[in-house]
C-alpha positions in Angstrom: 149.4 153.8 -67.5 151.6 154.1 -70.8 150.0 155.1 -74.5 151.6 152.8 -77.1 151.6 154.1 -80.3 152.8 153.1 -83.7 155.3 154.6 -85.7 155.3 154.2 -89.6 158.3 154.8 -91.3 159.5 154.5 -95.0 162.3 155.4 -97.2 162.5 159.0 -98.7 162.0 158.1 -102.2 163.8 161.2 -103.2 167.1 159.4 -101.7 168.2 162.4 -100.1 171.3 161.9 -98.0 170.8 162.4 -94.3 173.5 165.1 -93.5 174.4 163.4 -90.3 174.9 159.8 -91.1 175.0 159.9 -94.8 172.4 157.2 -95.1 169.1 157.7 -97.0 166.9 160.0 -95.3 163.6 158.3 -93.9 160.0 159.7 -93.7 157.5 159.0 -90.5 154.2 158.5 -89.8 152.0 160.8 -91.9 154.8 161.7 -94.3 155.3 157.7 -94.8 151.5 157.0 -95.2 151.1 159.8 -97.8 154.1 158.8 -99.9 152.8 155.1 -99.5 149.3 156.0 -101.0 150.7 158.2 -103.7 152.8 155.2 -105.0 150.1 152.8 -104.6 148.1 154.9 -106.8 150.8 155.6 -109.4 151.8 151.5 -109.5 150.1 149.9 -112.5 149.1 146.1 -112.4 152.0 143.9 -112.8 154.3 146.3 -112.2 155.3 144.8 -108.6 156.9 141.7 -108.8 155.4 138.6 -107.5 152.1 140.6 -106.6 150.4 141.8 -109.9 147.2 142.3 -108.2 148.9 145.5 -106.6 148.4 148.4 -108.4 145.5 151.0 -110.1 144.1 151.6 -113.3 144.6 155.6 -112.9 147.8 155.8 -115.3 145.4 154.2 -117.9 142.5 156.3 -117.5 144.7 159.7 -117.9 144.8 158.6 -121.4 141.0 158.4 -121.9 139.1 161.6 -123.2 138.5 163.6 -120.2 134.6 163.7 -119.3 132.3 163.0 -116.5 132.3 159.2 -116.7 136.4 159.4 -116.9 136.1 161.5 -113.6 133.9 158.8 -112.2 136.1 156.1 -113.3 139.1 157.6 -111.6 137.4 158.1 -108.3 136.2 154.6 -108.1 139.7 153.2 -109.2 141.4 155.1 -106.3 139.0 154.4 -103.9 139.2 150.3 -104.7 143.2 150.7 -104.8 143.4 152.3 -101.3 140.4 150.1 -99.7 142.1 146.8 -100.9 145.7 147.6 -100.6 146.3 150.2 -97.7 145.0 148.8 -94.4 146.6 151.7 -92.4 144.2 154.4 -93.6 140.6 155.1 -93.3 139.4 156.5 -96.6 137.0 159.6 -96.3 136.7 161.0 -99.4 138.1 161.1 -103.0 137.7 164.1 -105.3 139.0 164.4 -108.9 138.9 167.5 -111.1 139.8 167.1 -114.7 141.5 169.9 -116.7 141.3 169.8 -120.6 143.4 172.9 -120.9 146.6 171.3 -119.5 145.3 167.7 -119.8 145.9 166.9 -116.0 143.7 165.5 -113.3 143.8 166.9 -109.9 143.2 164.4 -107.1 142.3 165.1 -103.6 142.2 162.5 -101.0 141.1 162.6 -97.5 141.8 159.8 -95.1 142.4 159.2 -91.4 145.4 156.8 -90.1 143.9 153.9 -88.2 143.5 154.5 -84.2 143.7 158.3 -85.0 140.7 161.0 -85.8 142.9 163.8 -87.2 142.1 164.0 -91.1 145.2 163.7 -93.5 144.7 165.6 -97.0 146.7 164.5 -100.0 147.0 166.6 -103.0 148.1 164.7 -106.3 148.1 166.1 -110.0 148.6 163.7 -112.7 149.6 164.7 -116.3 149.4 162.5 -119.5 153.0 161.6 -120.5 154.4 159.5 -123.5 
């Protein structure tokens, strides 16, 4: 009886060359999905050619005054984006904390990859940029 498993692969967006082959390095499984979730959250609507619906409002919300309402809106925007556009994960939790001192949003996302039970934590910090 053999166990079939899926391997998720993506390019490393740091574009670091593989020391042996000289090709762009790849990310696999958990790291590939973490990168995909982060990129999805950071993508603005209309930024992806031919798919204006893919993206999130997170970047726009960073320029709103930090308040409990902004926190709730950020959490909901992240949840909606992941649920609508990343079918490889089962979202467990999204927590956002806002720091008025350095104008940074700290985001903690917990999810499981489909057909697994191991929770994956993804921490992102986003700052306002001009």
